[in-house]
C-alpha positions in Angstrom: 15.9 14.5 13.8 17.7 16.7 16.1 17.0 20.0 18.0 19.4 22.7 17.8 19.4 26.2 19.6 21.0 29.4 18.5 21.9 32.3 20.8 23.3 35.7 19.9 25.2 37.8 22.5 25.5 41.4 21.1 27.9 44.2 22.2 25.0 46.1 23.8 23.4 43.3 25.9 25.8 40.7 26.8 22.9 38.9 29.1 21.8 36.0 27.4 19.5 34.9 30.4 16.3 35.9 28.5 17.3 34.0 25.4 18.3 30.9 27.4 15.0 30.8 29.4 13.0 31.0 26.3 15.0 28.0 24.8 14.8 26.2 28.2 10.9 25.8 27.7 11.9 23.6 24.8 14.7 21.6 26.2 16.4 18.3 24.8 18.8 20.2 22.4 21.5 18.3 20.7 23.6 21.5 20.8 23.2 25.1 21.4 25.4 27.5 19.1 26.3 30.9 20.5 27.6 33.7 18.5 29.1 36.9 20.5 29.4 40.5 19.5 28.5 40.2 16.0 27.5 43.3 13.9 27.1 41.9 10.4 25.7 38.5 9.1 29.1 37.6 7.5 30.6 37.1 11.1 28.1 34.9 12.5 30.5 31.9 12.4 28.5 29.7 14.8 25.2 30.3 12.8 27.1 29.4 9.7 28.4 26.1 11.2 24.7 25.3 12.4 23.3 25.9 9.0 25.8 23.5 7.5 25.0 20.6 9.8 21.4 20.7 9.5 19.7 17.7 7.9 16.2 16.4 7.1 13.8 16.7 10.2 16.1 18.9 12.3 14.4 21.9 13.9 16.4 25.0 14.8 15.2 27.3 17.6 16.0 30.9 18.2 14.6 33.1 20.9 13.6 35.8 18.2 14.1 37.0 14.7 16.6 39.8 15.7 18.7 37.4 17.6 18.8 35.0 14.6 19.2 37.4 11.5 20.6 40.9 10.8 17.7 41.9 8.6 14.9 40.6 6.3 17.2 39.6 3.5 19.5 37.7 5.9 16.7 35.9 7.3 15.4 34.7 4.0 18.9 33.6 2.8 19.2 31.7 6.1 15.9 30.1 5.6 16.5 29.0 2.2 19.5 27.0 3.5 17.4 25.6 6.2 14.7 24.5 3.6 17.3 23.0 1.3 18.5 20.9 4.3 15.0 19.6 4.7 15.0 21.3 8.3 12.5 23.8 10.0 13.0 26.9 12.2 11.1 28.1 15.2 11.4 31.7 16.4 9.9 31.7 19.9 9.1 35.5 20.5 7.2 35.7 17.1 5.6 32.4 17.5 6.8 31.5 14.0 7.1 27.8 13.3 7.9 26.8 9.8 6.4 23.4 10.3 2.9 24.9 10.6 0.6 26.2 7.9 0.7 29.7 9.3 4.5 29.6 9.6 4.7 28.8 6.0 2.5 31.4 4.8 4.3 33.9 7.1 7.8 32.9 5.5 6.3 33.0 2.0 5.0 36.6 2.7 8.5 37.6 4.2 10.2 36.2 0.9 7.9 38.3 -1.0 8.6 41.5 1.0 12.4 40.8 0.8 12.1 40.5 -3.0 10.0 43.6 -3.3 12.7 45.5 -1.0 15.5 44.1 -3.2 13.9 45.2 -6.5 13.2 48.6 -5.1 16.8 49.2 -3.8 17.9 48.0 -7.2 15.8 50.5 -9.0 16.8 53.4 -6.8 20.4 52.5 -7.4 20.0 52.3 -11.1 18.2 55.8 -11.0 20.9 57.3 -8.8 23.7 56.1 -11.3 21.6 57.4 -14.2 21.3 60.9 -12.5 25.0 60.9 -11.7 26.0 60.1 -15.3 23.5 62.6 -16.7 25.2 65.3 -14.5 28.7 64.5 -15.7 29.7 62.6 -12.6 31.9 59.5 -13.2 30.7 56.2 -11.5 33.1 53.8 -10.2 36.8 53.8 -9.6 38.8 56.7 -11.1 40.8 55.6 -14.2 44.4 54.6 -13.7 46.8 56.8 -15.5 49.6 55.3 -17.6 52.9 56.1 -15.9 55.9 57.7 -17.5 57.9 55.3 -19.6 55.2 52.8 -19.7 55.5 52.0 -23.6 59.3 51.2 -23.0 58.4 48.9 -20.1 55.8 47.1 -22.0 58.2 46.8 -25.0 60.8 45.2 -22.8 58.2 42.9 -21.1 56.9 41.8 -24.4 60.3 41.1 -25.8 61.1 39.0 -22.8 63.7 41.3 -21.6 62.1 41.7 -18.2 59.6 39.6 -16.3 55.8 40.4 -15.6 56.7 40.9 -12.1 59.5 43.3 -13.0 57.3 45.2 -15.4 54.6 45.6 -12.9 57.1 46.8 -10.2 58.6 49.2 -12.7 55.2 50.7 -13.7 54.0 50.9 -10.2 50.7 49.2 -11.4 49.0 46.1 -9.9 48.4 43.1 -12.3 44.8 44.0 -13.5 45.7 47.6 -14.2 48.9 46.6 -16.0 47.5 44.1 -18.3 44.6 46.4 -19.1 46.7 49.4 -19.8 49.3 47.2 -21.8 46.5 45.8 -24.0 45.1 49.3 -24.6 48.5 50.2 -26.2 48.6 47.1 -28.2 51.1 45.1 -26.1 50.3 41.4 -25.7 51.4 39.3 -22.8 54.5 37.3 -23.8 54.6 33.4 -23.3 55.5 32.0 -19.8 59.0 32.3 -19.1 61.2 32.2 -16.0 60.7 34.9 -13.4 56.9 35.3 -14.0 
């Protein structure tokens, strides 16, 4: 059972004294993790490390929800990792403590709202795609056109006259597009041979 602290220093407010003072009221931390100037959840390297070392009975303390997570979905994802580790979280400003009954109920409500938000965003995205297709707009990447002389390149490739790497270079296509376009024209990949 260990206590861990987490601080976030963002680019707009480099003063961590408020967060540090809030954590000082707890004290006895095994370690305090600090991330600096982070815009997205993916770059919170120290938080990721902290979540990986948590074990049963550990408690993670953060000054506030906005210092710990980027948004509701990010908080719910992090909490799932905390819960799986058998640990708990305390957000001091919000007075949320996952060890208490009220804290558990609050987190349960947050999970419900995150799920509701995800479903709403998903439905809006699907409706937008449907409207776009109905109006004749193409969704996704534009199709890759077949380059001049592609059949001859594929024939040489299939007959082992040139390697796959050479065929891709001659066609100017990346591997996925090359294999897809070759298959559309009925050319099958040759067996492995030197130069591939």
